[in-house]
C-alpha positions as a printed Julia matrix, in Angstrom:
185×3 Matrix{Float64}:
  -7.25  28.77   8.04
  -9.13  26.51   5.42
  -7.02  24.41   2.64
  -8.39  22.65  -0.01
  -7.65  21.77  -4.16
  -5.11  23.29  -6.32
  -3.51  25.03  -3.31
  -6.51  26.89  -1.81
  -5.37  28.72   1.05
  -8.17  31.25   2.84
  -7.36  32.8    6.25
  -9.26  34.95   8.55
  -8.3   37.28  11.8
 -11.75  38.28  12.83
 -13.24  35.28  14.31
 -14.28  34.21  10.58
 -16.61  37.27   9.55
 -14.16  38.58   6.65
 -11.68  35.79   4.89
  -8.7   36.62   2.38
  -7.24  34.84  -0.66
  -4.0   33.83  -0.21
  -3.17  31.6   -3.04
  -1.36  34.06  -4.99
   1.41  34.19  -1.87
   1.32  30.69  -0.89
   2.82  28.3   -3.64
   0.97  29.08  -6.46
   0.39  26.16  -8.89
   0.94  23.86  -5.78
  -1.26  20.62  -5.42
  -3.83  19.88  -3.15
  -3.79  20.48   0.43
  -5.36  18.01   2.54
  -4.3   18.6    6.08
  -3.22  22.13   8.27
  -2.71  22.73  11.88
  -3.01  26.0   13.37
  -1.86  26.96  16.86
  -2.78  29.39  18.8
  -1.95  32.07  19.51
   1.35  31.46  18.48
   0.82  32.17  14.45
   2.15  28.83  13.59
   0.87  27.5   10.81
   1.53  23.87   8.48
  -0.14  22.06   5.79
   0.5   18.92   4.07
   0.19  17.45   0.72
  -2.1   15.28  -1.27
  -0.06  14.77  -3.48
   2.94  12.49  -4.15
   6.21  14.2   -4.64
   5.4   17.35  -2.53
   6.78  16.19   0.84
   7.59  18.87   2.29
   5.35  20.77   4.89
   4.57  24.76   4.55
   5.18  26.42   7.29
   4.18  29.61   8.69
   5.7   31.34  11.89
   3.51  34.66  11.54
   0.03  33.42  10.69
   0.24  32.89   7.21
   1.92  36.34   6.27
   5.18  34.16   5.1
   5.9   30.57   4.17
   9.22  28.13   3.91
   8.93  24.78   3.09
   9.79  22.23   5.64
  11.05  18.32   5.18
   8.81  15.99   7.08
  10.42  12.54   6.64
   7.98  11.68   4.74
   7.56  10.24   1.03
   3.35  10.03   0.3
   0.86  12.42   1.21
   0.21  14.15   4.56
  -3.62  13.4    5.43
  -3.73  14.82   8.93
  -1.4   16.34  12.03
  -1.55  15.81  15.65
  -0.13  18.13  18.32
  -0.35  16.28  21.65
   1.61  19.13  23.06
   3.39  22.3   22.58
   6.15  20.3   21.85
   5.56  17.2   20.9
   3.33  16.67  17.42
   2.42  13.89  14.85
   1.96  14.04  11.07
   0.59  10.78   8.92
  -0.23   9.47   5.55
   0.83   7.15   2.88
  -0.99   5.7    0.04
  -3.39   3.28   0.31
  -3.03   1.66  -3.49
   0.87   1.45  -2.88
   0.58  -0.11   0.97
   2.53   2.14   2.24
   1.65   4.12   5.73
   3.65   6.8    7.2
   4.16   9.18  10.07
   6.94  11.57  11.35
   7.2   12.75  14.89
   8.43  16.44  16.01
   9.81  16.81  19.71
  10.55  20.53  19.64
   7.04  22.05  18.8
   7.19  21.41  14.44
   9.71  22.58  13.97
  12.01  19.47  13.09
  10.38  16.05  11.75
  11.71  12.35  11.96
  10.42   9.66  10.28
   8.93   6.74  12.64
   9.37   2.95  12.02
   6.34   1.47  11.85
   5.46  -2.06  12.3
   3.25  -4.23   9.83
   0.23  -4.22   9.38
   0.85  -0.29   9.99
   3.16   0.5    7.96
   0.97  -0.91   4.89
  -1.85   1.26   5.5
  -2.05   4.3    4.58
  -3.29   6.31   8.26
  -6.19   8.27   7.99
  -6.26   9.24  11.13
  -4.06   9.99  14.58
  -5.36  10.61  17.81
  -2.53  11.44  21.24
  -3.92  12.14  24.42
  -0.74  12.9   25.34
   3.24  12.84  24.09
   2.72   8.58  24.77
  -0.42   7.11  24.27
  -1.9    8.02  21.1
  -4.25   5.39  18.06
  -3.92   5.14  14.78
  -6.69   3.98  12.31
  -6.2    3.31   8.5
  -7.38   1.77   5.47
  -5.7   -1.12   2.58
  -7.97  -1.49   0.18
 -12.73  -1.98   0.73
 -11.91  -5.85   1.51
  -8.95  -5.36   3.58
  -9.72  -5.45   7.65
  -9.72  -1.58   8.95
  -7.12  -1.07  11.56
  -6.79   0.2   14.61
  -3.38   0.51  16.62
  -2.45   2.1   19.72
   0.75   3.23  21.11
   1.83   3.98  24.77
   4.92   4.87  23.95
   5.69   8.13  21.49
   4.84   5.74  18.75
   7.84   3.91  19.17
   5.54   0.52  19.28
   2.16  -0.2   18.39
  -0.3   -2.99  18.72
  -3.16  -3.6   16.81
  -6.53  -3.48  18.69
 -10.03  -5.4   17.81
 -12.59  -3.69  16.17
 -16.0   -5.64  17.19
 -17.2   -7.14  13.78
 -13.29  -7.0   12.33
 -15.43  -4.94   9.74
 -13.85  -4.18   6.42
 -12.6   -0.74   4.91
 -11.43   2.44   6.79
 -10.82   3.62   9.77
 -11.46   7.4    9.21
 -11.55   8.97  12.62
 -10.41   8.72  16.09
 -11.02  11.17  18.86
  -9.98  10.05  22.56
 -11.08  12.02  25.49
  -8.18  10.35  27.46
  -6.35   7.21  27.73
  -9.72   5.35  28.48
 -12.51   6.93  26.8
């Protein structure tokens, strides 16, 4: 699945050989989708919006044939999704210009979502990236403006608490992507 501006969505069921436009059936006139997660082989697909006020996820249980709105506990953009396991998932985002970072968690395979209470400074940074290597251990990176220090935080209890980790040379700017192999690498 590929998503993008103006509600664009295109799906392939043959390994990317052919693609079919789903814009007319998903959410006509909808916002830009900034995130997507397709769960193989279940056919479950989630889309997150990049627009303030469009706070629900779009969810499909049948590979994109039918869609429903799914509340997620967030009030700003959903920039990404990370499924740590079949049952535990995280969505994240916020808005740097408003000084807001947000994250929600699901413990039932993405069927329901609850907002996590994030500590400062994580709660004041737009969360651009999250990578959980298991249900409990994960990292989040964010952005609070070009002159603010880049932020990297770690949780070892499923997002209940977060500890800021130093980044060598303490650069200003944003952490855009995190990819961990395991709890140490």
